[in-house]
DOFI-437313 format. One record per residue (C-alpha): residue number from 1; z, y, x. Coordinates in nm, 2 decimals, always signed. Example, Ala and Ser with C-alpha at 12.3 -4.5 7.8 and 13.67 -1.06 7.14 Angstrom:
+-----+--------+--------+--------+
| seq |      Z |      Y |      X |
+-----+--------+--------+--------+
|   1 |  +0.78 |  -0.45 |  +1.23 |
|   2 |  +0.71 |  -0.11 |  +1.37 |
+-----+--------+--------+--------+
//
This chain:
+-----+--------+--------+--------+
| seq |      Z |      Y |      X |
+-----+--------+--------+--------+
|   1 |  -2.36 | +23.87 |  +1.84 |
|   2 |  -2.27 | +23.51 |  +1.90 |
|   3 |  -2.57 | +23.28 |  +1.86 |
|   4 |  -2.53 | +22.92 |  +1.74 |
|   5 |  -2.69 | +22.65 |  +1.95 |
|   6 |  -3.06 | +22.60 |  +1.87 |
|   7 |  -3.17 | +22.27 |  +1.72 |
|   8 |  -3.28 | +22.00 |  +1.97 |
|   9 |  -3.59 | +21.79 |  +1.91 |
|  10 |  -3.62 | +21.44 |  +2.05 |
|  11 |  -3.91 | +21.19 |  +2.01 |
|  12 |  -3.91 | +20.82 |  +2.02 |
|  13 |  -3.60 | +20.59 |  +2.02 |
|  14 |  -3.31 | +20.74 |  +1.83 |
|  15 |  -2.95 | +20.77 |  +1.95 |
|  16 |  -2.71 | +20.51 |  +1.81 |
|  17 |  -2.38 | +20.65 |  +1.94 |
|  18 |  -2.31 | +20.88 |  +1.64 |
|  19 |  -1.98 | +20.81 |  +1.47 |
|  20 |  -1.82 | +20.97 |  +1.17 |
|  21 |  -1.62 | +20.87 |  +0.86 |
|  22 |  -1.66 | +20.96 |  +0.50 |
|  23 |  -1.90 | +20.91 |  +0.21 |
|  24 |  -2.25 | +21.04 |  +0.19 |
|  25 |  -2.24 | +21.41 |  +0.10 |
|  26 |  -2.56 | +21.56 |  +0.24 |
|  27 |  -2.82 | +21.68 |  -0.01 |
|  28 |  -3.17 | +21.60 |  +0.10 |
|  29 |  -3.49 | +21.73 |  -0.05 |
|  30 |  -3.80 | +21.58 |  +0.09 |
|  31 |  -4.12 | +21.69 |  -0.08 |
|  32 |  -4.48 | +21.57 |  -0.06 |
|  33 |  -4.51 | +21.49 |  +0.31 |
|  34 |  -4.86 | +21.35 |  +0.35 |
|  35 |  -5.14 | +21.38 |  +0.59 |
|  36 |  -5.43 | +21.56 |  +0.43 |
|  37 |  -5.76 | +21.37 |  +0.46 |
|  38 |  -6.07 | +21.58 |  +0.37 |
|  39 |  -6.34 | +21.31 |  +0.35 |
|  40 |  -6.42 | +21.20 |  +0.00 |
|  41 |  -6.64 | +20.92 |  -0.13 |
|  42 |  -6.61 | +20.61 |  -0.35 |
|  43 |  -6.34 | +20.36 |  -0.22 |
|  44 |  -6.44 | +20.06 |  -0.02 |
|  45 |  -6.45 | +19.69 |  -0.07 |
|  46 |  -6.18 | +19.44 |  -0.16 |
|  47 |  -6.08 | +19.34 |  +0.19 |
|  48 |  -5.86 | +19.53 |  +0.44 |
|  49 |  -6.07 | +19.76 |  +0.66 |
|  50 |  -5.93 | +19.79 |  +1.02 |
|  51 |  -5.99 | +20.16 |  +1.10 |
|  52 |  -5.85 | +20.15 |  +1.45 |
|  53 |  -6.13 | +19.95 |  +1.61 |
|  54 |  -6.46 | +20.06 |  +1.77 |
|  55 |  -6.64 | +20.06 |  +1.43 |
|  56 |  -6.82 | +20.37 |  +1.31 |
|  57 |  -6.57 | +20.62 |  +1.18 |
|  58 |  -6.67 | +20.64 |  +0.82 |
|  59 |  -6.51 | +20.78 |  +0.51 |
|  60 |  -6.14 | +20.70 |  +0.50 |
|  61 |  -6.10 | +20.65 |  +0.87 |
|  62 |  -5.75 | +20.69 |  +1.00 |
|  63 |  -5.67 | +20.62 |  +1.37 |
|  64 |  -5.44 | +20.33 |  +1.41 |
|  65 |  -5.43 | +20.22 |  +1.04 |
|  66 |  -5.60 | +19.97 |  +0.81 |
|  67 |  -5.73 | +20.07 |  +0.47 |
|  68 |  -5.66 | +19.82 |  +0.19 |
|  69 |  -5.78 | +19.79 |  -0.17 |
|  70 |  -5.44 | +19.84 |  -0.34 |
|  71 |  -5.12 | +20.04 |  -0.28 |
|  72 |  -4.89 | +19.90 |  -0.02 |
|  73 |  -4.56 | +19.97 |  -0.21 |
|  74 |  -4.24 | +19.92 |  -0.02 |
|  75 |  -3.87 | +20.01 |  -0.05 |
|  76 |  -3.71 | +20.17 |  +0.25 |
|  77 |  -3.34 | +20.11 |  +0.23 |
|  78 |  -3.04 | +20.21 |  +0.45 |
|  79 |  -2.68 | +20.12 |  +0.46 |
|  80 |  -2.41 | +20.38 |  +0.57 |
|  81 |  -2.39 | +20.21 |  +0.91 |
|  82 |  -2.75 | +20.32 |  +0.98 |
|  83 |  -2.96 | +20.00 |  +0.94 |
|  84 |  -3.29 | +20.09 |  +0.79 |
|  85 |  -3.50 | +19.81 |  +0.63 |
|  86 |  -3.84 | +19.79 |  +0.47 |
|  87 |  -3.91 | +19.55 |  +0.17 |
|  88 |  -4.26 | +19.47 |  +0.07 |
|  89 |  -4.27 | +19.50 |  -0.31 |
|  90 |  -4.57 | +19.26 |  -0.33 |
|  91 |  -4.45 | +18.98 |  -0.10 |
|  92 |  -4.08 | +19.07 |  -0.10 |
|  93 |  -4.08 | +19.02 |  +0.28 |
|  94 |  -3.82 | +19.24 |  +0.45 |
|  95 |  -3.80 | +19.38 |  +0.81 |
|  96 |  -3.56 | +19.60 |  +0.99 |
|  97 |  -3.73 | +19.91 |  +1.12 |
|  98 |  -3.45 | +20.11 |  +1.27 |
|  99 |  -3.09 | +20.09 |  +1.38 |
| 100 |  -2.93 | +20.43 |  +1.37 |
| 101 |  -2.58 | +20.57 |  +1.37 |
| 102 |  -2.38 | +20.63 |  +1.04 |
| 103 |  -2.59 | +20.80 |  +0.77 |
| 104 |  -2.53 | +21.04 |  +0.48 |
| 105 |  -2.87 | +21.04 |  +0.32 |
| 106 |  -3.22 | +20.90 |  +0.32 |
| 107 |  -3.51 | +21.02 |  +0.12 |
| 108 |  -3.89 | +20.99 |  +0.15 |
| 109 |  -4.22 | +21.14 |  +0.04 |
| 110 |  -4.43 | +20.82 |  +0.01 |
| 111 |  -4.48 | +20.76 |  +0.38 |
| 112 |  -4.21 | +20.91 |  +0.59 |
| 113 |  -3.84 | +20.89 |  +0.54 |
| 114 |  -3.58 | +21.13 |  +0.68 |
| 115 |  -3.24 | +20.98 |  +0.77 |
| 116 |  -2.95 | +21.23 |  +0.79 |
| 117 |  -2.65 | +21.15 |  +1.01 |
| 118 |  -2.29 | +21.13 |  +0.92 |
| 119 |  -2.13 | +21.36 |  +1.04 |
| 120 |  -2.42 | +21.60 |  +0.97 |
| 121 |  -2.64 | +21.75 |  +1.24 |
| 122 |  -2.91 | +21.49 |  +1.32 |
| 123 |  -3.23 | +21.42 |  +1.12 |
| 124 |  -3.43 | +21.11 |  +1.22 |
| 125 |  -3.78 | +21.09 |  +1.09 |
| 126 |  -3.93 | +20.74 |  +1.04 |
| 127 |  -4.29 | +20.66 |  +0.96 |
| 128 |  -4.27 | +20.35 |  +0.73 |
| 129 |  -4.64 | +20.28 |  +0.80 |
| 130 |  -4.76 | +20.26 |  +0.44 |
| 131 |  -4.90 | +20.55 |  +0.24 |
| 132 |  -5.16 | +20.66 |  -0.02 |
| 133 |  -5.40 | +20.95 |  +0.00 |
| 134 |  -5.49 | +21.09 |  -0.34 |
| 135 |  -5.84 | +21.25 |  -0.38 |
| 136 |  -5.78 | +21.30 |  -0.76 |
| 137 |  -6.09 | +21.09 |  -0.86 |
| 138 |  -5.99 | +20.81 |  -0.63 |
| 139 |  -5.72 | +20.70 |  -0.38 |
| 140 |  -5.71 | +20.55 |  -0.03 |
| 141 |  -5.43 | +20.30 |  +0.07 |
| 142 |  -5.32 | +20.26 |  +0.43 |
| 143 |  -5.10 | +20.04 |  +0.64 |
| 144 |  -4.99 | +20.07 |  +1.00 |
| 145 |  -4.70 | +19.97 |  +1.22 |
| 146 |  -4.37 | +20.14 |  +1.11 |
| 147 |  -4.20 | +20.35 |  +1.38 |
| 148 |  -3.92 | +20.60 |  +1.45 |
| 149 |  -4.10 | +20.93 |  +1.51 |
| 150 |  -3.80 | +21.12 |  +1.65 |
| 151 |  -3.50 | +21.34 |  +1.59 |
| 152 |  -3.42 | +21.70 |  +1.52 |
| 153 |  -3.06 | +21.81 |  +1.59 |
| 154 |  -2.90 | +22.12 |  +1.46 |
| 155 |  -2.58 | +22.26 |  +1.31 |
| 156 |  -2.46 | +22.11 |  +0.98 |
| 157 |  -2.63 | +21.94 |  +0.69 |
| 158 |  -3.00 | +21.97 |  +0.67 |
| 159 |  -3.26 | +22.00 |  +0.40 |
| 160 |  -3.61 | +21.86 |  +0.48 |
| 161 |  -3.89 | +21.99 |  +0.27 |
| 162 |  -4.24 | +21.90 |  +0.36 |
| 163 |  -4.59 | +22.01 |  +0.29 |
| 164 |  -4.94 | +21.91 |  +0.39 |
| 165 |  -4.95 | +22.11 |  +0.71 |
| 166 |  -4.58 | +22.20 |  +0.78 |
| 167 |  -4.25 | +22.03 |  +0.75 |
| 168 |  -3.94 | +22.25 |  +0.73 |
| 169 |  -3.60 | +22.12 |  +0.85 |
| 170 |  -3.33 | +22.38 |  +0.75 |
| 171 |  -2.98 | +22.34 |  +0.89 |
| 172 |  -2.71 | +22.49 |  +0.66 |
| 173 |  -2.46 | +22.56 |  +0.94 |
| 174 |  -2.68 | +22.79 |  +1.14 |
| 175 |  -2.92 | +22.89 |  +0.87 |
| 176 |  -3.20 | +22.81 |  +1.11 |
| 177 |  -3.52 | +22.63 |  +1.00 |
| 178 |  -3.73 | +22.43 |  +1.24 |
| 179 |  -4.09 | +22.41 |  +1.14 |
| 180 |  -4.28 | +22.09 |  +1.24 |
| 181 |  -4.65 | +22.00 |  +1.24 |
| 182 |  -4.70 | +21.75 |  +0.97 |
| 183 |  -5.02 | +21.60 |  +1.12 |
| 184 |  -4.83 | +21.53 |  +1.44 |
| 185 |  -4.58 | +21.32 |  +1.26 |
| 186 |  -4.86 | +21.09 |  +1.16 |
| 187 |  -4.95 | +21.03 |  +1.52 |
| 188 |  -4.59 | +20.96 |  +1.62 |
| 189 |  -4.50 | +21.31 |  +1.76 |
| 190 |  -4.25 | +21.57 |  +1.66 |
| 191 |  -4.42 | +21.90 |  +1.74 |
| 192 |  -4.24 | +22.23 |  +1.67 |
| 193 |  -4.47 | +22.51 |  +1.54 |
| 194 |  -4.20 | +22.78 |  +1.49 |
| 195 |  -3.85 | +22.87 |  +1.36 |
| 196 |  -3.70 | +23.09 |  +1.09 |
| 197 |  -3.36 | +23.23 |  +1.13 |
| 198 |  -3.12 | +23.32 |  +0.85 |
| 199 |  -2.74 | +23.38 |  +0.80 |
| 200 |  -2.52 | +23.09 |  +0.91 |
| 201 |  -2.35 | +22.90 |  +0.63 |
| 202 |  -2.54 | +23.09 |  +0.36 |
| 203 |  -2.71 | +22.89 |  +0.08 |
| 204 |  -3.09 | +22.90 |  +0.11 |
| 205 |  -3.41 | +22.71 |  +0.14 |
| 206 |  -3.74 | +22.70 |  +0.33 |
| 207 |  -4.04 | +22.56 |  +0.14 |
| 208 |  -4.38 | +22.50 |  +0.31 |
| 209 |  -4.67 | +22.60 |  +0.08 |
| 210 |  -5.02 | +22.56 |  +0.22 |
| 211 |  -5.04 | +22.77 |  +0.53 |
| 212 |  -4.72 | +22.96 |  +0.46 |
| 213 |  -4.35 | +22.89 |  +0.44 |
| 214 |  -4.14 | +23.06 |  +0.17 |
| 215 |  -3.78 | +23.10 |  +0.30 |
| 216 |  -3.47 | +23.29 |  +0.21 |
| 217 |  -3.35 | +23.57 |  +0.43 |
| 218 |  -2.99 | +23.66 |  +0.51 |
| 219 |  -2.95 | +23.83 |  +0.17 |
| 220 |  -3.09 | +23.53 |  -0.02 |
| 221 |  -3.42 | +23.70 |  -0.09 |
| 222 |  -3.74 | +23.49 |  -0.07 |
| 223 |  -3.99 | +23.60 |  +0.20 |
| 224 |  -4.34 | +23.49 |  +0.31 |
| 225 |  -4.37 | +23.35 |  +0.66 |
| 226 |  -4.65 | +23.20 |  +0.85 |
| 227 |  -4.64 | +22.84 |  +0.98 |
| 228 |  -4.52 | +22.98 |  +1.31 |
| 229 |  -4.21 | +23.12 |  +1.14 |
| 230 |  -4.31 | +23.49 |  +1.17 |
| 231 |  -4.29 | +23.71 |  +0.86 |
| 232 |  -4.63 | +23.79 |  +0.73 |
| 233 |  -4.72 | +24.16 |  +0.71 |
| 234 |  -4.55 | +24.30 |  +0.40 |
| 235 |  -4.81 | +24.58 |  +0.39 |
| 236 |  -5.10 | +24.34 |  +0.32 |
| 237 |  -5.21 | +24.33 |  -0.04 |
| 238 |  -5.15 | +23.96 |  -0.10 |
| 239 |  -4.80 | +23.96 |  +0.07 |
| 240 |  -4.70 | +24.28 |  -0.13 |
| 241 |  -4.81 | +24.11 |  -0.45 |
| 242 |  -4.62 | +23.80 |  -0.36 |
| 243 |  -4.31 | +24.00 |  -0.27 |
| 244 |  -4.30 | +24.15 |  -0.62 |
| 245 |  -4.29 | +23.81 |  -0.79 |
| 246 |  -4.05 | +23.66 |  -0.53 |
| 247 |  -3.81 | +23.94 |  -0.58 |
| 248 |  -3.77 | +23.83 |  -0.94 |
| 249 |  -3.65 | +23.49 |  -0.83 |
| 250 |  -3.27 | +23.52 |  -0.77 |
| 251 |  -3.05 | +23.24 |  -0.65 |
| 252 |  -3.34 | +23.01 |  -0.55 |
| 253 |  -3.24 | +22.64 |  -0.55 |
| 254 |  -3.45 | +22.32 |  -0.56 |
| 255 |  -3.82 | +22.27 |  -0.51 |
| 256 |  -4.09 | +22.00 |  -0.57 |
| 257 |  -4.46 | +21.97 |  -0.52 |
| 258 |  -4.69 | +21.88 |  -0.81 |
| 259 |  -5.07 | +21.84 |  -0.84 |
| 260 |  -5.08 | +22.19 |  -0.97 |
| 261 |  -4.86 | +22.37 |  -0.72 |
| 262 |  -4.51 | +22.40 |  -0.57 |
| 263 |  -4.21 | +22.47 |  -0.79 |
| 264 |  -3.90 | +22.67 |  -0.68 |
| 265 |  -3.60 | +22.69 |  -0.91 |
| 266 |  -3.45 | +23.03 |  -0.99 |
| 267 |  -3.17 | +23.17 |  -1.20 |
| 268 |  -3.44 | +23.30 |  -1.43 |
| 269 |  -3.64 | +22.98 |  -1.45 |
| 270 |  -3.90 | +22.88 |  -1.19 |
| 271 |  -4.17 | +23.01 |  -0.96 |
| 272 |  -4.50 | +22.82 |  -0.93 |
| 273 |  -4.70 | +22.87 |  -0.61 |
| 274 |  -5.07 | +22.78 |  -0.63 |
| 275 |  -5.31 | +22.76 |  -0.34 |
| 276 |  -5.67 | +22.81 |  -0.42 |
| 277 |  -5.83 | +22.55 |  -0.19 |
| 278 |  -6.18 | +22.62 |  -0.32 |
| 279 |  -6.17 | +22.98 |  -0.21 |
| 280 |  -6.35 | +23.09 |  +0.11 |
| 281 |  -6.09 | +23.37 |  +0.15 |
| 282 |  -5.90 | +23.30 |  +0.47 |
| 283 |  -5.58 | +23.47 |  +0.33 |
| 284 |  -5.32 | +23.19 |  +0.33 |
| 285 |  -5.08 | +23.35 |  +0.08 |
| 286 |  -5.06 | +23.15 |  -0.24 |
| 287 |  -5.06 | +23.30 |  -0.59 |
| 288 |  -4.71 | +23.31 |  -0.74 |
| 289 |  -4.63 | +23.29 |  -1.11 |
| 290 |  -4.29 | +23.32 |  -1.28 |
| 291 |  -4.21 | +23.07 |  -1.55 |
| 292 |  -3.90 | +23.20 |  -1.73 |
| 293 |  -3.67 | +22.98 |  -1.93 |
| 294 |  -3.74 | +23.00 |  -2.30 |
| 295 |  -3.39 | +23.09 |  -2.38 |
| 296 |  -3.07 | +23.22 |  -2.22 |
| 297 |  -2.94 | +22.96 |  -1.97 |
| 298 |  -2.59 | +22.94 |  -1.82 |
| 299 |  -2.55 | +22.87 |  -1.45 |
| 300 |  -2.43 | +22.51 |  -1.53 |
| 301 |  -2.75 | +22.44 |  -1.73 |
| 302 |  -3.00 | +22.56 |  -1.46 |
| 303 |  -3.26 | +22.33 |  -1.32 |
| 304 |  -3.17 | +22.31 |  -0.95 |
| 305 |  -3.30 | +21.96 |  -0.85 |
| 306 |  -3.64 | +21.85 |  -0.96 |
| 307 |  -3.78 | +21.49 |  -0.98 |
| 308 |  -4.10 | +21.33 |  -1.09 |
| 309 |  -4.36 | +21.07 |  -1.03 |
| 310 |  -4.57 | +21.20 |  -0.73 |
| 311 |  -4.89 | +21.37 |  -0.81 |
| 312 |  -4.82 | +21.46 |  -1.17 |
| 313 |  -4.78 | +21.81 |  -1.32 |
| 314 |  -4.46 | +21.76 |  -1.52 |
| 315 |  -4.12 | +21.75 |  -1.35 |
| 316 |  -3.77 | +21.69 |  -1.48 |
| 317 |  -3.42 | +21.83 |  -1.40 |
| 318 |  -3.07 | +21.78 |  -1.53 |
| 319 |  -2.98 | +22.05 |  -1.78 |
| 320 |  -2.60 | +22.05 |  -1.74 |
| 321 |  -2.44 | +21.85 |  -2.02 |
| 322 |  -2.73 | +21.92 |  -2.26 |
| 323 |  -2.99 | +21.67 |  -2.14 |
| 324 |  -3.29 | +21.73 |  -1.93 |
| 325 |  -3.54 | +22.01 |  -1.86 |
| 326 |  -3.91 | +21.93 |  -1.85 |
| 327 |  -4.14 | +22.17 |  -1.67 |
| 328 |  -4.51 | +22.13 |  -1.73 |
| 329 |  -4.67 | +22.32 |  -1.44 |
| 330 |  -5.02 | +22.28 |  -1.59 |
| 331 |  -4.91 | +22.46 |  -1.92 |
| 332 |  -4.65 | +22.68 |  -1.75 |
| 333 |  -4.40 | +22.57 |  -2.01 |
| 334 |  -4.03 | +22.46 |  -2.02 |
| 335 |  -3.89 | +22.21 |  -2.28 |
| 336 |  -3.53 | +22.12 |  -2.32 |
| 337 |  -3.49 | +21.75 |  -2.40 |
| 338 |  -3.15 | +21.67 |  -2.55 |
| 339 |  -2.99 | +21.33 |  -2.47 |
| 340 |  -2.71 | +21.15 |  -2.64 |
| 341 |  -2.50 | +21.15 |  -2.32 |
| 342 |  -2.50 | +21.40 |  -2.03 |
| 343 |  -2.73 | +21.29 |  -1.75 |
| 344 |  -2.65 | +21.25 |  -1.38 |
| 345 |  -3.01 | +21.18 |  -1.27 |
| 346 |  -3.34 | +21.23 |  -1.44 |
| 347 |  -3.71 | +21.20 |  -1.35 |
| 348 |  -4.04 | +21.24 |  -1.53 |
| 349 |  -4.30 | +20.97 |  -1.53 |
| 350 |  -4.55 | +21.19 |  -1.70 |
| 351 |  -4.77 | +20.90 |  -1.82 |
| 352 |  -4.96 | +20.86 |  -2.15 |
| 353 |  -4.64 | +20.78 |  -2.33 |
| 354 |  -4.45 | +21.07 |  -2.17 |
| 355 |  -4.17 | +20.85 |  -2.04 |
| 356 |  -3.86 | +21.02 |  -1.90 |
| 357 |  -3.61 | +20.80 |  -1.71 |
| 358 |  -3.25 | +20.91 |  -1.68 |
| 359 |  -2.91 | +20.78 |  -1.57 |
| 360 |  -2.62 | +20.90 |  -1.77 |
| 361 |  -2.28 | +21.01 |  -1.64 |
| 362 |  -2.14 | +20.69 |  -1.78 |
| 363 |  -2.39 | +20.47 |  -1.59 |
| 364 |  -2.63 | +20.39 |  -1.87 |
| 365 |  -3.01 | +20.40 |  -1.80 |
| 366 |  -3.21 | +20.57 |  -2.07 |
| 367 |  -3.58 | +20.57 |  -2.14 |
| 368 |  -3.67 | +20.88 |  -2.34 |
| 369 |  -3.99 | +21.00 |  -2.51 |
| 370 |  -4.06 | +21.33 |  -2.35 |
| 371 |  -4.25 | +21.45 |  -2.66 |
| 372 |  -4.00 | +21.36 |  -2.93 |
| 373 |  -3.67 | +21.30 |  -2.75 |
| 374 |  -3.64 | +20.96 |  -2.90 |
| 375 |  -3.46 | +20.69 |  -2.68 |
| 376 |  -3.71 | +20.40 |  -2.65 |
| 377 |  -3.49 | +20.18 |  -2.43 |
| 378 |  -3.16 | +20.16 |  -2.25 |
| 379 |  -2.96 | +19.94 |  -2.01 |
| 380 |  -2.59 | +19.99 |  -2.09 |
| 381 |  -2.35 | +20.03 |  -1.80 |
| 382 |  -2.62 | +19.95 |  -1.54 |
| 383 |  -2.44 | +20.16 |  -1.28 |
| 384 |  -2.06 | +20.11 |  -1.25 |
| 385 |  -1.80 | +20.36 |  -1.16 |
| 386 |  -1.81 | +20.27 |  -0.78 |
| 387 |  -2.18 | +20.33 |  -0.77 |
| 388 |  -2.15 | +20.66 |  -0.96 |
| 389 |  -1.87 | +20.78 |  -0.73 |
| 390 |  -2.07 | +20.69 |  -0.42 |
| 391 |  -2.39 | +20.84 |  -0.54 |
| 392 |  -2.71 | +20.66 |  -0.64 |
| 393 |  -3.08 | +20.74 |  -0.64 |
| 394 |  -3.35 | +20.69 |  -0.90 |
| 395 |  -3.72 | +20.68 |  -0.83 |
| 396 |  -4.03 | +20.61 |  -1.04 |
| 397 |  -4.39 | +20.51 |  -0.98 |
| 398 |  -4.68 | +20.44 |  -1.20 |
| 399 |  -4.53 | +20.12 |  -1.35 |
| 400 |  -4.17 | +20.09 |  -1.25 |
| 401 |  -3.84 | +20.27 |  -1.18 |
| 402 |  -3.59 | +20.18 |  -0.91 |
| 403 |  -3.22 | +20.23 |  -0.89 |
| 404 |  -2.98 | +20.13 |  -0.61 |
| 405 |  -2.65 | +19.98 |  -0.69 |
| 406 |  -2.45 | +19.96 |  -0.36 |
| 407 |  -2.14 | +19.79 |  -0.52 |
| 408 |  -2.35 | +19.48 |  -0.59 |
| 409 |  -2.57 | +19.52 |  -0.28 |
| 410 |  -2.88 | +19.54 |  -0.50 |
| 411 |  -3.17 | +19.76 |  -0.60 |
| 412 |  -3.30 | +19.70 |  -0.95 |
| 413 |  -3.66 | +19.73 |  -1.06 |
| 414 |  -3.69 | +19.85 |  -1.42 |
| 415 |  -3.99 | +19.83 |  -1.65 |
| 416 |  -3.96 | +20.16 |  -1.83 |
| 417 |  -4.26 | +20.07 |  -2.05 |
| 418 |  -4.07 | +19.77 |  -2.19 |
| 419 |  -3.74 | +19.92 |  -2.32 |
| 420 |  -3.57 | +19.93 |  -1.98 |
| 421 |  -3.62 | +19.56 |  -1.90 |
| 422 |  -3.49 | +19.46 |  -1.56 |
| 423 |  -3.80 | +19.32 |  -1.40 |
| 424 |  -3.66 | +19.22 |  -1.06 |
| 425 |  -3.34 | +19.25 |  -0.86 |
| 426 |  -3.35 | +19.28 |  -0.48 |
| 427 |  -3.03 | +19.17 |  -0.30 |
| 428 |  -2.93 | +19.29 |  +0.05 |
| 429 |  -2.69 | +19.17 |  +0.31 |
| 430 |  -2.52 | +19.52 |  +0.32 |
| 431 |  -2.49 | +19.78 |  +0.05 |
| 432 |  -2.82 | +19.98 |  +0.01 |
| 433 |  -2.65 | +20.32 |  +0.00 |
| 434 |  -2.98 | +20.50 |  +0.01 |
| 435 |  -3.34 | +20.42 |  -0.05 |
| 436 |  -3.69 | +20.56 |  -0.10 |
| 437 |  -4.01 | +20.41 |  -0.23 |
| 438 |  -4.30 | +20.44 |  +0.01 |
| 439 |  -4.67 | +20.35 |  +0.01 |
| 440 |  -4.74 | +20.54 |  -0.31 |
+-----+--------+--------+--------+
//
C-alpha cells in the first residue's frame, strides 16, 4: 500500500518561502493549550516578580517568565501575507513577532497561536509570551519573550487541538495525527510523543483528554489512544466502558475544553469527557457521558463548532438557521436559543448575566440573554459583505468581545455588557485577516 509522506517537524526560525494564492479556507480548532502548574497558594504582591532569576523558586515559579498582578491581555493578529503582530490591550503598544509565508488561519488558546499556511501543509506554533494559569480559587499571570517555537509539516489542511499534556496536529490529507508534548512547547521545543494514523482524506478528529487522545479510526469510530499514539487495551474495564459510550457518538465533529470536561460534538448531541484529577487511580481513561439533544435535530442544525469564554462550563454553537445551541456541561443540558436572524458566529460568555454574543449572517452583532433569549444590544451592519465573504473571527473574555474587520483594517473591541457599545477600534497597516486573544 502506498504510504503518504510523514509529517516533518522543525523547531526555531520558520520558513518564509511558501507561496500560494486564494482566500483562507482552513478550519482550525485550537483548544485549551496551557501548561499545567501544580503549586497553589494565595497570589503574590502588586509588583512584577521576575521568576527567572536566582531567587528561591516559590509558588508560581515559571522558568524564564515574570509573574504580574493582572492579566497580560494581547491581540495576536496576522495578515494573509504572514506578518504576525502582538498588540498590548493595556498600553496599545504593537510589535511584530513573526514573518511567515501566506496564511490560511490563525487561532490561539490563551498563550500559543497556531498559524496555518496557504497552501495548506505547514503549521507554525508561536508562543506569544503572555498567559494565565487558573487555579479555580485564584489565578497567576505571566509574561515572557514571544518566540516562534517551530513548524509541523504534513499533507493537507490541519486541525490543532490541544490539552494540558498533549497537543494533536491532525492533517486531513493523510489522516495522520502528530502528537506533541505540550510542556515542551512552553520551553521553546516541539517534541513529538507519538502518531495516530487514519484513512487519508476522511473526515475525523483527534482530541487530547488528560493522559489520553480520543481519535477517529478509518471508519470514523472514536477510539482511545495513549499519548504515545498507541491504542489502549480494549479488553481493560475502563477502555471497554469508554468504547460503549464512544460507539454511540456518530459523525463526531467539533470539540472544546471547559472547566468541567472536554466536549465532542456528535450527530446525537455531545460527549462529555471528565478526568477525575483527585483520584489516586493511575488509570488515565476519562469517564464519558452522552448528552443527547432534547429533540430531533437535522444535520444542518447540529452543533459542530463550539465557542465560549475560556474556563467556563457553558459553550455555544450555531444551530443552523434557528439560532444558537447552549450546552451547560455542569448541568449536562442543551438549550436552543432562537435569534431573530440566523447566526454566522456565536460564543457564550457565561457570566452572571448569561451574555451570548453572536454575529448574524447579515453582519449584525447581537447580545442575547442566554436565559430568556431577549436581545439586550446590537450593532447593525458591523461586518460588511467583504468581511463576511472573507471570514471573520469573534472572541470574548471576562469583559469584552473582539471582532476583526479586514476590509477596514481594524479589530473592534465591544462592551457586551453595555448594549454592544464599541469601546475601542484598533487600526492596522494591513488587513487583520486572523486574530486570537492571548494572555487570558
